[in-house]
C-alpha positions as CSV (number, residue, x, y, z in Angstrom):
1,M,24.4,4.5,-16.6
2,K,21.5,2.2,-16.8
3,T,19.7,1.8,-13.4
4,N,17.0,-0.2,-12.0
5,F,13.9,1.5,-10.6
6,L,12.5,0.2,-7.1
7,Y,8.4,0.0,-7.4
8,F,6.6,0.1,-4.0
9,R,2.8,0.5,-3.4
10,E,1.4,1.0,0.1
11,N,-1.3,-1.9,0.6
12,G,-4.9,-0.8,1.3
13,R,-8.0,-3.1,-0.2
14,E,-10.4,-5.0,1.7
15,V,-13.5,-6.7,0.3
16,F,-16.7,-7.3,2.3
17,T,-20.0,-9.2,1.7
18,Y,-23.0,-7.3,3.0
19,A,-25.2,-9.1,4.9
20,S,-27.9,-6.7,6.2
21,G,-27.8,-3.6,8.5
22,N,-26.0,-0.4,8.2
23,Q,-23.7,0.0,5.8
24,E,-20.8,0.3,7.5
25,F,-17.5,-1.2,6.9
26,T,-14.9,-1.1,9.4
27,I,-11.3,-0.5,7.6
28,N,-7.7,-0.2,8.4
29,G,-6.5,-3.3,10.1
30,D,-3.0,-4.4,9.9
31,D,-3.8,-7.2,7.6
32,N,-5.2,-5.1,4.6
33,W,-3.6,-1.6,4.9
34,D,0.0,-0.2,5.4
35,L,-1.4,3.0,6.3
36,D,-4.3,4.5,8.1
37,V,-6.7,6.2,5.9
38,A,-8.3,9.5,7.4
39,A,-10.3,10.7,5.0
40,D,-13.1,8.9,2.6
41,T,-11.1,10.7,-0.5
42,E,-8.4,8.3,-0.3
43,V,-10.3,5.1,-0.8
44,K,-12.4,3.9,-4.0
45,V,-15.5,2.1,-2.7
46,T,-16.9,0.2,-5.6
47,V,-20.0,-2.1,-5.0
48,T,-20.8,-5.2,-6.9
49,D,-24.4,-5.8,-7.1
50,V,-24.6,-9.7,-7.6
51,S,-28.4,-9.5,-8.5
52,A,-27.7,-7.4,-11.6
53,G,-23.6,-8.3,-12.2
54,T,-22.8,-4.6,-12.4
55,D,-20.2,-2.8,-10.5
56,H,-21.1,1.0,-9.4
57,V,-18.3,3.2,-8.0
58,I,-19.5,4.9,-4.9
59,P,-18.7,9.0,-5.5
60,N,-17.3,11.2,-2.8
61,N,-20.6,12.6,-1.7
62,G,-22.0,9.2,-1.2
63,K,-19.8,8.1,1.2
64,S,-18.3,9.3,4.6
65,F,-15.9,8.4,6.8
66,A,-15.3,8.3,10.7
67,T,-13.3,6.5,13.1
68,N,-12.0,3.6,10.9
69,V,-15.4,3.2,9.2
70,I,-16.4,4.1,5.6
71,T,-20.4,4.7,5.6
72,I,-22.0,4.2,2.2
73,A,-25.2,6.3,1.9
74,A,-28.7,5.7,0.1
75,A,-28.7,5.5,-3.4
76,S,-31.0,8.7,-2.8
77,S,-28.0,10.4,-1.5
78,N,-25.5,9.6,-4.2
79,G,-24.6,6.3,-2.6
80,F,-26.6,2.7,-3.3
81,D,-28.8,0.8,-1.5
82,L,-27.1,-2.6,-0.8
83,A,-28.6,-5.7,-0.7
84,A,-27.6,-9.3,0.8
85,G,-24.6,-10.9,-1.1
86,D,-23.5,-7.7,-2.6
87,I,-19.5,-7.1,-2.6
88,V,-18.1,-4.1,-1.4
89,T,-14.4,-3.1,-2.4
90,I,-12.6,-0.4,-0.6
91,E,-9.3,0.1,-2.0
92,L,-6.6,3.2,-1.5
93,I,-6.3,5.5,-4.6
94,P,-2.7,5.4,-5.6
95,T,-1.3,8.7,-5.4
96,E,2.3,10.0,-5.3
97,G,2.1,9.4,-1.5
98,T,1.2,5.9,-1.6
99,E,3.5,4.5,-4.8
100,A,6.8,5.4,-6.3
101,A,9.6,3.9,-7.9
102,F,13.1,5.3,-6.7
103,R,16.6,4.8,-8.8
104,A,18.5,2.0,-7.1
105,D,21.6,4.4,-7.8
106,K,19.8,6.9,-5.3
107,L,20.0,4.7,-2.5
108,I,21.6,6.3,0.8
109,S,20.8,4.2,3.3
110,I,18.9,1.1,5.3
111,H,19.3,1.2,9.0
112,S,17.1,0.1,11.9
113,N,14.7,2.6,13.6
114,S,13.7,0.2,16.1
115,D,13.9,-4.0,16.2
116,T,10.6,-4.1,14.4
117,A,11.1,-1.1,12.0
118,T,14.2,-1.0,9.1
119,E,14.3,2.3,7.2
120,V,15.5,2.7,3.6
121,T,16.5,6.0,2.5
122,F,16.5,7.6,-1.0
123,A,18.2,10.6,-2.3
124,A,14.6,13.1,-2.6
125,S,13.3,12.4,-6.2
126,N,12.1,15.7,-6.4
127,G,15.4,17.6,-5.6
128,N,14.1,18.6,-1.8
129,T,16.8,18.4,0.8
130,S,14.7,16.1,2.7
131,D,15.4,12.0,1.2
132,D,12.7,10.1,0.4
133,T,12.1,6.8,3.1
134,V,10.5,3.7,2.8
135,V,9.7,2.0,6.5
136,L,9.6,-1.7,6.6
137,T,7.5,-3.3,9.4
138,H,8.8,-6.9,10.3
139,P,9.2,-9.1,13.7
140,D,12.2,-9.0,16.0
141,N,14.7,-11.8,16.0
142,D,17.3,-10.4,17.0
143,G,18.1,-8.1,14.5
144,A,18.1,-11.0,11.6
145,E,15.4,-9.6,9.7
146,F,17.7,-6.5,9.3
147,K,20.5,-8.3,7.9
148,I,18.0,-9.9,5.3
149,I,16.5,-6.6,4.1
150,A,20.2,-5.0,3.8
151,D,21.2,-8.0,1.6
152,Y,18.1,-8.0,-0.4
153,F,18.3,-4.4,-1.2
154,Y,22.1,-5.1,-2.2
155,Q,21.1,-7.3,-4.7
156,L,18.3,-5.7,-6.3
157,C,20.9,-2.5,-6.7
158,N,23.7,-4.9,-8.1
159,A,21.4,-6.9,-10.3
160,N,22.7,-6.8,-13.7
161,R,20.5,-5.3,-16.8
162,T,21.8,-5.6,-20.1
163,K,19.0,-3.6,-21.9
164,G,18.4,-0.4,-19.5
165,G,16.9,0.3,-16.0
166,D,13.8,-2.4,-15.4
167,V,11.3,-1.6,-12.9
168,I,11.6,-4.2,-9.9
169,T,8.6,-4.4,-7.7
170,V,9.8,-4.8,-4.1
171,W,6.4,-4.3,-2.4
172,D,2.7,-4.6,-4.1
173,K,1.2,-6.6,-1.1
174,Q,-2.0,-5.7,-2.9
175,N,-1.4,-7.4,-6.1
176,G,0.8,-10.5,-4.2
177,V,3.8,-9.4,-4.7
178,I,6.4,-9.1,-2.2
179,G,10.0,-9.0,-2.9
180,R,11.4,-12.5,-1.6
181,G,14.2,-10.8,0.6
182,L,11.2,-8.8,2.5
183,E,8.8,-11.9,2.8
184,K,11.7,-13.9,4.3
185,A,12.3,-11.0,7.1
186,G,8.6,-11.2,7.7
187,V,7.6,-8.1,6.5
188,T,4.1,-7.1,7.0
189,K,4.0,-3.4,6.2
190,M,5.8,-0.7,4.2
191,V,4.8,2.9,4.3
192,L,6.3,5.5,2.1
193,A,7.4,9.5,2.9
194,I,8.5,10.8,-0.3
195,A,10.0,14.6,0.2
């Protein structure tokens, strides 16, 4: 049997233009992050040196994290000495816990966790007894969002594929791809939990 794969990637990317002062950048806002970063090792920090036109990836020992703030150390401590106009890009490092492609034929349920959260459950991809889940955050419009989301997944799971299973991107906000059903439902955040 040929089946589709539904791809999800948690959003986590923010770009800053450095002006002056401390080399600190506050992250984890809802507009740019689906989940809260807990350590500097979960993100890649790239500095674009505008004057030289080069990019520098800051190693783990050249950055630190505390209370939603990423701090870039000085160049003498494996960081970078920022100058006004330099661009700092902080992005989530993709891992098994932050992105996944689930088999559409393994969909178990779509149910409401609350007025503003809908959970999509798939049979565990690694054989565990717990299920894999996708939790979608959306506005509360008397259940209309839940129906839109459920209809969207119904269409995805029943889409005809003649050549074999396709990968359908459901949520990759970081790269500007949000499934039309999720966009229509006003989904603002997606968090994965892989068993």
